[in-house]
N, CA, C, O and CB atoms as a CASP TS submission, in Angstrom:
PFRMAT TS
TARGET T0000
AUTHOR 0000-0000-0000
METHOD Language model
MODEL 1
PARENT N/A
ATOM      1  N   MET     1     -53.916  29.261 -20.533  1.00  0.00           N
ATOM      2  CA  MET     1     -55.024  29.883 -19.841  1.00  0.00           C
ATOM      3  C   MET     1     -54.882  31.402 -19.972  1.00  0.00           C
ATOM      4  O   MET     1     -53.780  31.939 -19.861  1.00  0.00           O
ATOM      5  CB  MET     1     -55.070  29.444 -18.345  1.00  0.00           C
ATOM      6  N   GLU     2     -55.984  32.076 -20.204  1.00  0.00           N
ATOM      7  CA  GLU     2     -55.949  33.520 -20.397  1.00  0.00           C
ATOM      8  C   GLU     2     -56.010  34.263 -19.062  1.00  0.00           C
ATOM      9  O   GLU     2     -56.391  33.708 -18.031  1.00  0.00           O
ATOM     10  CB  GLU     2     -57.104  33.959 -21.294  1.00  0.00           C
ATOM     11  N   GLN     3     -55.619  35.537 -19.119  1.00  0.00           N
ATOM     12  CA  GLN     3     -55.565  36.359 -17.912  1.00  0.00           C
ATOM     13  C   GLN     3     -56.903  36.442 -17.198  1.00  0.00           C
ATOM     14  O   GLN     3     -56.963  36.329 -15.974  1.00  0.00           O
ATOM     15  CB  GLN     3     -55.093  37.744 -18.256  1.00  0.00           C
ATOM     16  N   ASN     4     -57.973  36.639 -17.950  1.00  0.00           N
ATOM     17  CA  ASN     4     -59.294  36.789 -17.310  1.00  0.00           C
ATOM     18  C   ASN     4     -59.725  35.510 -16.601  1.00  0.00           C
ATOM     19  O   ASN     4     -60.299  35.560 -15.514  1.00  0.00           O
ATOM     20  CB  ASN     4     -60.349  37.181 -18.351  1.00  0.00           C
ATOM     21  N   GLU     5     -59.448  34.378 -17.215  1.00  0.00           N
ATOM     22  CA  GLU     5     -59.786  33.101 -16.583  1.00  0.00           C
ATOM     23  C   GLU     5     -58.946  32.895 -15.324  1.00  0.00           C
ATOM     24  O   GLU     5     -59.446  32.419 -14.305  1.00  0.00           O
ATOM     25  CB  GLU     5     -59.571  31.928 -17.571  1.00  0.00           C
ATOM     26  N   LEU     6     -57.666  33.259 -15.402  1.00  0.00           N
ATOM     27  CA  LEU     6     -56.802  33.140 -14.230  1.00  0.00           C
ATOM     28  C   LEU     6     -57.270  34.056 -13.106  1.00  0.00           C
ATOM     29  O   LEU     6     -57.255  33.661 -11.941  1.00  0.00           O
ATOM     30  CB  LEU     6     -55.353  33.463 -14.602  1.00  0.00           C
ATOM     31  N   LYS     7     -57.681  35.265 -13.439  1.00  0.00           N
ATOM     32  CA  LYS     7     -58.196  36.185 -12.414  1.00  0.00           C
ATOM     33  C   LYS     7     -59.388  35.564 -11.694  1.00  0.00           C
ATOM     34  O   LYS     7     -59.488  35.639 -10.469  1.00  0.00           O
ATOM     35  CB  LYS     7     -58.603  37.539 -13.048  1.00  0.00           C
ATOM     36  N   LEU     8     -60.276  34.959 -12.447  1.00  0.00           N
ATOM     37  CA  LEU     8     -61.455  34.320 -11.863  1.00  0.00           C
ATOM     38  C   LEU     8     -61.046  33.156 -10.965  1.00  0.00           C
ATOM     39  O   LEU     8     -61.563  33.014  -9.857  1.00  0.00           O
ATOM     40  CB  LEU     8     -62.407  33.830 -12.968  1.00  0.00           C
ATOM     41  N   ARG     9     -60.128  32.331 -11.436  1.00  0.00           N
ATOM     42  CA  ARG     9     -59.671  31.188 -10.633  1.00  0.00           C
ATOM     43  C   ARG     9     -58.927  31.644  -9.378  1.00  0.00           C
ATOM     44  O   ARG     9     -59.026  31.007  -8.330  1.00  0.00           O
ATOM     45  CB  ARG     9     -58.763  30.278 -11.472  1.00  0.00           C
ATOM     46  N   ILE    10     -58.184  32.747  -9.484  1.00  0.00           N
ATOM     47  CA  ILE    10     -57.493  33.295  -8.311  1.00  0.00           C
ATOM     48  C   ILE    10     -58.502  33.750  -7.273  1.00  0.00           C
ATOM     49  O   ILE    10     -58.349  33.466  -6.085  1.00  0.00           O
ATOM     50  CB  ILE    10     -56.575  34.468  -8.712  1.00  0.00           C
ATOM     51  N   GLU    11     -59.525  34.452  -7.715  1.00  0.00           N
ATOM     52  CA  GLU    11     -60.549  34.921  -6.773  1.00  0.00           C
ATOM     53  C   GLU    11     -61.257  33.744  -6.108  1.00  0.00           C
ATOM     54  O   GLU    11     -61.515  33.778  -4.905  1.00  0.00           O
ATOM     55  CB  GLU    11     -61.576  35.814  -7.494  1.00  0.00           C
ATOM     56  N   GLU    12     -61.570  32.715  -6.874  1.00  0.00           N
ATOM     57  CA  GLU    12     -62.210  31.524  -6.310  1.00  0.00           C
ATOM     58  C   GLU    12     -61.279  30.846  -5.299  1.00  0.00           C
ATOM     59  O   GLU    12     -61.729  30.401  -4.243  1.00  0.00           O
ATOM     60  CB  GLU    12     -62.597  30.531  -7.436  1.00  0.00           C
ATOM     61  N   ALA    13     -59.985  30.769  -5.621  1.00  0.00           N
ATOM     62  CA  ALA    13     -59.026  30.148  -4.716  1.00  0.00           C
ATOM     63  C   ALA    13     -58.866  30.967  -3.442  1.00  0.00           C
ATOM     64  O   ALA    13     -58.694  30.404  -2.361  1.00  0.00           O
ATOM     65  CB  ALA    13     -57.675  29.980  -5.406  1.00  0.00           C
ATOM     66  N   ARG    14     -58.919  32.285  -3.558  1.00  0.00           N
ATOM     67  CA  ARG    14     -58.845  33.144  -2.363  1.00  0.00           C
ATOM     68  C   ARG    14     -60.048  32.911  -1.454  1.00  0.00           C
ATOM     69  O   ARG    14     -59.911  32.788  -0.237  1.00  0.00           O
ATOM     70  CB  ARG    14     -58.769  34.634  -2.767  1.00  0.00           C
ATOM     71  N   GLU    15     -61.224  32.853  -2.067  1.00  0.00           N
ATOM     72  CA  GLU    15     -62.434  32.610  -1.285  1.00  0.00           C
ATOM     73  C   GLU    15     -62.370  31.248  -0.597  1.00  0.00           C
ATOM     74  O   GLU    15     -62.755  31.113   0.565  1.00  0.00           O
ATOM     75  CB  GLU    15     -63.679  32.694  -2.182  1.00  0.00           C
ATOM     76  N   ARG    16     -61.886  30.249  -1.315  1.00  0.00           N
ATOM     77  CA  ARG    16     -61.768  28.904  -0.749  1.00  0.00           C
ATOM     78  C   ARG    16     -60.765  28.897   0.407  1.00  0.00           C
ATOM     79  O   ARG    16     -60.996  28.253   1.430  1.00  0.00           O
ATOM     80  CB  ARG    16     -61.339  27.893  -1.838  1.00  0.00           C
ATOM     81  N   LEU    17     -59.651  29.614   0.238  1.00  0.00           N
ATOM     82  CA  LEU    17     -58.656  29.709   1.302  1.00  0.00           C
ATOM     83  C   LEU    17     -59.283  30.313   2.555  1.00  0.00           C
ATOM     84  O   LEU    17     -59.058  29.828   3.664  1.00  0.00           O
ATOM     85  CB  LEU    17     -57.445  30.551   0.844  1.00  0.00           C
ATOM     86  N   HIS    18     -60.055  31.353   2.379  1.00  0.00           N
ATOM     87  CA  HIS    18     -60.720  31.994   3.521  1.00  0.00           C
ATOM     88  C   HIS    18     -61.692  31.019   4.199  1.00  0.00           C
ATOM     89  O   HIS    18     -61.749  30.940   5.426  1.00  0.00           O
ATOM     90  CB  HIS    18     -61.475  33.270   3.063  1.00  0.00           C
ATOM     91  N   GLN    19     -62.449  30.283   3.389  1.00  0.00           N
ATOM     92  CA  GLN    19     -63.397  29.309   3.943  1.00  0.00           C
ATOM     93  C   GLN    19     -62.674  28.229   4.750  1.00  0.00           C
ATOM     94  O   GLN    19     -63.086  27.877   5.855  1.00  0.00           O
ATOM     95  CB  GLN    19     -64.216  28.660   2.815  1.00  0.00           C
ATOM     96  N   ILE    20     -61.592  27.716   4.172  1.00  0.00           N
ATOM     97  CA  ILE    20     -60.849  26.642   4.841  1.00  0.00           C
ATOM     98  C   ILE    20     -60.229  27.151   6.134  1.00  0.00           C
ATOM     99  O   ILE    20     -60.267  26.464   7.155  1.00  0.00           O
ATOM    100  CB  ILE    20     -59.755  26.077   3.912  1.00  0.00           C
ATOM    101  N   LYS    21     -59.658  28.350   6.096  1.00  0.00           N
ATOM    102  CA  LYS    21     -59.052  28.921   7.302  1.00  0.00           C
ATOM    103  C   LYS    21     -60.109  29.091   8.385  1.00  0.00           C
ATOM    104  O   LYS    21     -59.861  28.794   9.554  1.00  0.00           O
ATOM    105  CB  LYS    21     -58.377  30.278   6.989  1.00  0.00           C
ATOM    106  N   THR    22     -61.283  29.567   7.996  1.00  0.00           N
ATOM    107  CA  THR    22     -62.373  29.742   8.955  1.00  0.00           C
ATOM    108  C   THR    22     -62.812  28.389   9.521  1.00  0.00           C
ATOM    109  O   THR    22     -63.086  28.271  10.715  1.00  0.00           O
ATOM    110  CB  THR    22     -63.568  30.458   8.289  1.00  0.00           C
ATOM    111  N   GLU    23     -62.875  27.381   8.667  1.00  0.00           N
ATOM    112  CA  GLU    23     -63.300  26.047   9.091  1.00  0.00           C
ATOM    113  C   GLU    23     -62.315  25.417  10.070  1.00  0.00           C
ATOM    114  O   GLU    23     -62.725  24.857  11.087  1.00  0.00           O
ATOM    115  CB  GLU    23     -63.467  25.145   7.881  1.00  0.00           C
ATOM    116  N   TYR    24     -61.029  25.504   9.774  1.00  0.00           N
ATOM    117  CA  TYR    24     -60.024  24.834  10.597  1.00  0.00           C
ATOM    118  C   TYR    24     -59.442  25.734  11.681  1.00  0.00           C
ATOM    119  O   TYR    24     -58.851  25.239  12.641  1.00  0.00           O
ATOM    120  CB  TYR    24     -58.913  24.322   9.724  1.00  0.00           C
ATOM    121  N   GLY    25     -59.600  27.038  11.542  1.00  0.00           N
ATOM    122  CA  GLY    25     -59.241  27.963  12.606  1.00  0.00           C
ATOM    123  C   GLY    25     -57.769  28.246  12.806  1.00  0.00           C
ATOM    124  O   GLY    25     -57.399  28.946  13.749  1.00  0.00           O
ATOM    125  N   GLU    26     -56.924  27.720  11.944  1.00  0.00           N
ATOM    126  CA  GLU    26     -55.495  27.995  12.101  1.00  0.00           C
ATOM    127  C   GLU    26     -54.798  28.006  10.742  1.00  0.00           C
ATOM    128  O   GLU    26     -55.165  27.268   9.827  1.00  0.00           O
ATOM    129  CB  GLU    26     -54.841  26.950  13.027  1.00  0.00           C
ATOM    130  N   LEU    27     -53.798  28.851  10.640  1.00  0.00           N
ATOM    131  CA  LEU    27     -53.075  28.996   9.377  1.00  0.00           C
ATOM    132  C   LEU    27     -52.157  27.819   9.075  1.00  0.00           C
ATOM    133  O   LEU    27     -51.808  27.597   7.916  1.00  0.00           O
ATOM    134  CB  LEU    27     -52.268  30.264   9.395  1.00  0.00           C
ATOM    135  N   LEU    28     -51.762  27.069  10.081  1.00  0.00           N
ATOM    136  CA  LEU    28     -50.819  25.977   9.880  1.00  0.00           C
ATOM    137  C   LEU    28     -51.481  24.619   9.656  1.00  0.00           C
ATOM    138  O   LEU    28     -50.796  23.599   9.593  1.00  0.00           O
ATOM    139  CB  LEU    28     -49.908  25.890  11.055  1.00  0.00           C
ATOM    140  N   HIS    29     -52.796  24.602   9.536  1.00  0.00           N
ATOM    141  CA  HIS    29     -53.480  23.343   9.235  1.00  0.00           C
ATOM    142  C   HIS    29     -53.089  22.909   7.819  1.00  0.00           C
ATOM    143  O   HIS    29     -53.003  23.749   6.924  1.00  0.00           O
ATOM    144  CB  HIS    29     -55.042  23.497   9.370  1.00  0.00           C
ATOM    145  N   PRO    30     -52.852  21.614   7.603  1.00  0.00           N
ATOM    146  CA  PRO    30     -52.421  21.143   6.283  1.00  0.00           C
ATOM    147  C   PRO    30     -53.352  21.541   5.132  1.00  0.00           C
ATOM    148  O   PRO    30     -52.873  21.819   4.032  1.00  0.00           O
ATOM    149  CB  PRO    30     -52.296  19.654   6.311  1.00  0.00           C
ATOM    150  N   GLN    31     -54.645  21.573   5.355  1.00  0.00           N
ATOM    151  CA  GLN    31     -55.585  21.962   4.296  1.00  0.00           C
ATOM    152  C   GLN    31     -55.427  23.446   3.936  1.00  0.00           C
ATOM    153  O   GLN    31     -55.525  23.825   2.768  1.00  0.00           O
ATOM    154  CB  GLN    31     -57.040  21.674   4.737  1.00  0.00           C
ATOM    155  N   VAL    32     -55.184  24.271   4.946  1.00  0.00           N
ATOM    156  CA  VAL    32     -54.977  25.703   4.712  1.00  0.00           C
ATOM    157  C   VAL    32     -53.681  25.906   3.929  1.00  0.00           C
ATOM    158  O   VAL    32     -53.638  26.685   2.977  1.00  0.00           O
ATOM    159  CB  VAL    32     -54.935  26.490   6.060  1.00  0.00           C
ATOM    160  N   ILE    33     -52.640  25.206   4.331  1.00  0.00           N
ATOM    161  CA  ILE    33     -51.353  25.316   3.632  1.00  0.00           C
ATOM    162  C   ILE    33     -51.494  24.847   2.188  1.00  0.00           C
ATOM    163  O   ILE    33     -50.971  25.482   1.272  1.00  0.00           O
ATOM    164  CB  ILE    33     -50.263  24.490   4.359  1.00  0.00           C
ATOM    165  N   HIS    34     -52.192  23.751   1.987  1.00  0.00           N
ATOM    166  CA  HIS    34     -52.393  23.245   0.624  1.00  0.00           C
ATOM    167  C   HIS    34     -53.118  24.265  -0.247  1.00  0.00           C
ATOM    168  O   HIS    34     -52.699  24.534  -1.373  1.00  0.00           O
ATOM    169  CB  HIS    34     -53.183  21.933   0.654  1.00  0.00           C
ATOM    170  N   GLN    35     -54.200  24.829   0.270  1.00  0.00           N
ATOM    171  CA  GLN    35     -54.953  25.801  -0.520  1.00  0.00           C
ATOM    172  C   GLN    35     -54.128  27.060  -0.780  1.00  0.00           C
ATOM    173  O   GLN    35     -54.241  27.669  -1.844  1.00  0.00           O
ATOM    174  CB  GLN    35     -56.260  26.168   0.192  1.00  0.00           C
ATOM    175  N   SER    36     -53.309  27.446   0.178  1.00  0.00           N
ATOM    176  CA  SER    36     -52.418  28.589  -0.020  1.00  0.00           C
ATOM    177  C   SER    36     -51.443  28.312  -1.157  1.00  0.00           C
ATOM    178  O   SER    36     -51.129  29.204  -1.945  1.00  0.00           O
ATOM    179  CB  SER    36     -51.650  28.911   1.276  1.00  0.00           C
ATOM    180  N   MET    37     -50.967  27.077  -1.240  1.00  0.00           N
ATOM    181  CA  MET    37     -50.049  26.699  -2.322  1.00  0.00           C
ATOM    182  C   MET    37     -50.760  26.707  -3.674  1.00  0.00           C
ATOM    183  O   MET    37     -50.178  27.100  -4.685  1.00  0.00           O
ATOM    184  CB  MET    37     -49.445  25.308  -2.054  1.00  0.00           C
ATOM    185  N   VAL    38     -52.009  26.277  -3.688  1.00  0.00           N
ATOM    186  CA  VAL    38     -52.813  26.332  -4.916  1.00  0.00           C
ATOM    187  C   VAL    38     -52.946  27.778  -5.380  1.00  0.00           C
ATOM    188  O   VAL    38     -52.759  28.085  -6.557  1.00  0.00           O
ATOM    189  CB  VAL    38     -54.218  25.704  -4.691  1.00  0.00           C
ATOM    190  N   LEU    39     -53.270  28.656  -4.444  1.00  0.00           N
ATOM    191  CA  LEU    39     -53.407  30.074  -4.759  1.00  0.00           C
ATOM    192  C   LEU    39     -52.083  30.650  -5.262  1.00  0.00           C
ATOM    193  O   LEU    39     -52.060  31.392  -6.245  1.00  0.00           O
ATOM    194  CB  LEU    39     -53.891  30.849  -3.526  1.00  0.00           C
ATOM    195  N   ASP    40     -50.992  30.311  -4.593  1.00  0.00           N
ATOM    196  CA  ASP    40     -49.668  30.787  -5.024  1.00  0.00           C
ATOM    197  C   ASP    40     -49.376  30.374  -6.465  1.00  0.00           C
ATOM    198  O   ASP    40     -48.878  31.173  -7.257  1.00  0.00           O
ATOM    199  CB  ASP    40     -48.569  30.242  -4.090  1.00  0.00           C
ATOM    200  N   GLU    41     -49.684  29.141  -6.794  1.00  0.00           N
ATOM    201  CA  GLU    41     -49.423  28.645  -8.150  1.00  0.00           C
ATOM    202  C   GLU    41     -50.250  29.412  -9.181  1.00  0.00           C
ATOM    203  O   GLU    41     -49.742  29.756 -10.248  1.00  0.00           O
ATOM    204  CB  GLU    41     -49.732  27.140  -8.241  1.00  0.00           C
ATOM    205  N   LEU    42     -51.502  29.679  -8.875  1.00  0.00           N
ATOM    206  CA  LEU    42     -52.344  30.449  -9.793  1.00  0.00           C
ATOM    207  C   LEU    42     -51.801  31.872  -9.978  1.00  0.00           C
ATOM    208  O   LEU    42     -51.786  32.396 -11.092  1.00  0.00           O
ATOM    209  CB  LEU    42     -53.794  30.498  -9.271  1.00  0.00           C
ATOM    210  N   ILE    43     -51.362  32.483  -8.893  1.00  0.00           N
ATOM    211  CA  ILE    43     -50.801  33.830  -8.979  1.00  0.00           C
ATOM    212  C   ILE    43     -49.518  33.815  -9.807  1.00  0.00           C
ATOM    213  O   ILE    43     -49.288  34.715 -10.614  1.00  0.00           O
ATOM    214  CB  ILE    43     -50.524  34.397  -7.567  1.00  0.00           C
ATOM    215  N   ASN    44     -48.685  32.795  -9.607  1.00  0.00           N
ATOM    216  CA  ASN    44     -47.469  32.681 -10.410  1.00  0.00           C
ATOM    217  C   ASN    44     -47.799  32.510 -11.890  1.00  0.00           C
ATOM    218  O   ASN    44     -47.149  33.110 -12.746  1.00  0.00           O
ATOM    219  CB  ASN    44     -46.618  31.505  -9.923  1.00  0.00           C
ATOM    220  N   MET    45     -48.802  31.698 -12.192  1.00  0.00           N
ATOM    221  CA  MET    45     -49.229  31.513 -13.588  1.00  0.00           C
ATOM    222  C   MET    45     -49.718  32.835 -14.170  1.00  0.00           C
ATOM    223  O   MET    45     -49.388  33.177 -15.306  1.00  0.00           O
ATOM    224  CB  MET    45     -50.344  30.440 -13.684  1.00  0.00           C
ATOM    225  N   TYR    46     -50.503  33.573 -13.395  1.00  0.00           N
ATOM    226  CA  TYR    46     -51.021  34.861 -13.855  1.00  0.00           C
ATOM    227  C   TYR    46     -49.870  35.819 -14.159  1.00  0.00           C
ATOM    228  O   TYR    46     -49.859  36.469 -15.204  1.00  0.00           O
ATOM    229  CB  TYR    46     -51.967  35.475 -12.800  1.00  0.00           C
ATOM    230  N   ASN    47     -48.911  35.906 -13.252  1.00  0.00           N
ATOM    231  CA  ASN    47     -47.775  36.802 -13.466  1.00  0.00           C
ATOM    232  C   ASN    47     -46.965  36.401 -14.696  1.00  0.00           C
ATOM    233  O   ASN    47     -46.483  37.260 -15.435  1.00  0.00           O
ATOM    234  CB  ASN    47     -46.874  36.814 -12.235  1.00  0.00           C
ATOM    235  N   HIS    48     -46.819  35.114 -14.910  1.00  0.00           N
ATOM    236  CA  HIS    48     -46.096  34.624 -16.086  1.00  0.00           C
ATOM    237  C   HIS    48     -46.828  35.019 -17.371  1.00  0.00           C
ATOM    238  O   HIS    48     -46.217  35.540 -18.305  1.00  0.00           O
ATOM    239  CB  HIS    48     -45.928  33.089 -16.018  1.00  0.00           C
ATOM    240  N   VAL    49     -48.126  34.770 -17.409  1.00  0.00           N
ATOM    241  CA  VAL    49     -48.928  35.108 -18.590  1.00  0.00           C
ATOM    242  C   VAL    49     -48.912  36.615 -18.826  1.00  0.00           C
ATOM    243  O   VAL    49     -48.824  37.069 -19.967  1.00  0.00           O
ATOM    244  CB  VAL    49     -50.381  34.607 -18.425  1.00  0.00           C
ATOM    245  N   LYS    50     -48.996  37.372 -17.766  1.00  0.00           N
ATOM    246  CA  LYS    50     -49.023  38.839 -17.883  1.00  0.00           C
ATOM    247  C   LYS    50     -47.707  39.357 -18.465  1.00  0.00           C
ATOM    248  O   LYS    50     -47.714  40.300 -19.257  1.00  0.00           O
ATOM    249  CB  LYS    50     -49.288  39.491 -16.502  1.00  0.00           C
ATOM    250  N   ARG    51     -46.583  38.755 -18.084  1.00  0.00           N
ATOM    251  CA  ARG    51     -45.293  39.179 -18.634  1.00  0.00           C
ATOM    252  C   ARG    51     -45.192  38.853 -20.117  1.00  0.00           C
ATOM    253  O   ARG    51     -44.643  39.631 -20.897  1.00  0.00           O
ATOM    254  CB  ARG    51     -44.144  38.515 -17.874  1.00  0.00           C
ATOM    255  N   ILE    52     -45.725  37.699 -20.499  1.00  0.00           N
ATOM    256  CA  ILE    52     -45.650  37.276 -21.894  1.00  0.00           C
ATOM    257  C   ILE    52     -46.618  38.037 -22.778  1.00  0.00           C
ATOM    258  O   ILE    52     -46.274  38.439 -23.889  1.00  0.00           O
ATOM    259  CB  ILE    52     -45.921  35.800 -22.004  1.00  0.00           C
ATOM    260  N   LYS    53     -47.835  38.232 -22.277  1.00  0.00           N
ATOM    261  CA  LYS    53     -48.885  38.861 -23.079  1.00  0.00           C
ATOM    262  C   LYS    53     -49.619  39.895 -22.225  1.00  0.00           C
ATOM    263  O   LYS    53     -50.684  39.600 -21.682  1.00  0.00           O
ATOM    264  CB  LYS    53     -49.881  37.795 -23.632  1.00  0.00           C
ATOM    265  N   PRO    54     -49.064  41.101 -22.100  1.00  0.00           N
ATOM    266  CA  PRO    54     -49.740  42.142 -21.299  1.00  0.00           C
ATOM    267  C   PRO    54     -51.125  42.469 -21.872  1.00  0.00           C
ATOM    268  O   PRO    54     -51.346  42.440 -23.082  1.00  0.00           O
ATOM    269  CB  PRO    54     -48.875  43.429 -21.246  1.00  0.00           C
ATOM    270  N   MET    55     -52.053  42.782 -20.949  1.00  0.00           N
ATOM    271  CA  MET    55     -53.393  43.188 -21.384  1.00  0.00           C
ATOM    272  C   MET    55     -53.310  44.546 -22.063  1.00  0.00           C
ATOM    273  O   MET    55     -52.506  45.402 -21.693  1.00  0.00           O
ATOM    274  CB  MET    55     -54.383  43.237 -20.184  1.00  0.00           C
ATOM    275  N   GLU    56     -54.133  44.711 -23.031  1.00  0.00           N
ATOM    276  CA  GLU    56     -54.139  45.990 -23.769  1.00  0.00           C
ATOM    277  C   GLU    56     -55.175  46.921 -23.222  1.00  0.00           C
ATOM    278  O   GLU    56     -55.324  48.038 -23.716  1.00  0.00           O
ATOM    279  CB  GLU    56     -54.390  45.765 -25.254  1.00  0.00           C
TER
END
């Protein structure tokens, strides 16, 4: 996956995390934690790709 696609997916995951947190009202709800983990994984993937192939 390329950096630009990952950036887009990260932004979408952030928005989804905000929506879920607003819906459930607490940070410790399992759905909020799950979405946070999804976001973390995308950020880790982005950082990995960026180290391997920096943007020019």
